[in-house]
N, C-alpha and C positions, 0 to 999 in steps of 0.2 A: 201361586196360582200356576194352575199347568194348562200350557198352550195347548185343546187336543182341534181334531180334526172331524171332529164329527157331528154334521148340522143337526139342525133341532126346530121341527113346523109348528110352533102352536097355533091353533085354528079356535081361535074364542069369537063371540061378537061382546064380551065384558069386559071393555078397553084397563082393566083395572087387573082383571084377572090377569089377563094375558101380559100387562106388565108387569106385574108380581113375579112372572115362574121367570119372564123374560130375567131380569135383575137375577135373581134363584140362579136361576142355570149359565147365563155372563160371565156370576163367580165365580164359577167353576168350570171355566175357560171353556165351554162351547157355544161353536155358533150357534147362531137363533134369528129363525126367518119367524113372520108374524101372516095371517089373514082370516080374515073377520067373518066371512062362511066360509062352505064350501067351498064356493060354484072358483072364487078368489083364489079359495086351497090351491085345489084341482091346478090352476094354473105356476101358481108356485111351488107343487113338485116335477108338473111337468118344467121347468126350468131348473129352477137348485135343485134333485133328487135329493131329500135330506135323509139323512140314517133315523129318523122316528118320529111321528108322527104326533102330538097330540091334541085330541081332534075330542071337540065341548061336541058335545046331542044334541039340544035346541036350539036353533041355533036361522037367524032371517036369509031367504035368498036358497038355499040347501043346509038342510039342514046333517046332522052328523050320520045317521046308517046312511043316507042315499050319496051321501061323499063318499062313505066305506065301499055301497057297493058298488061305485063307478071307480 
């Protein structure tokens, strides 16, 4: 397993999907952070500055389209 410095933010309100993607990406050596909605994602982006964001479209509080626009 390679140790990568890239950080990926997974934004998904479906815990099972976020957990599956986290396990897959961590196994590949990525650092993974998560958020359950767009509002949380924007806070995590400000704190962590991820290299890539995997953004769900349909979420409570703030959906993917509103998050992307923000």
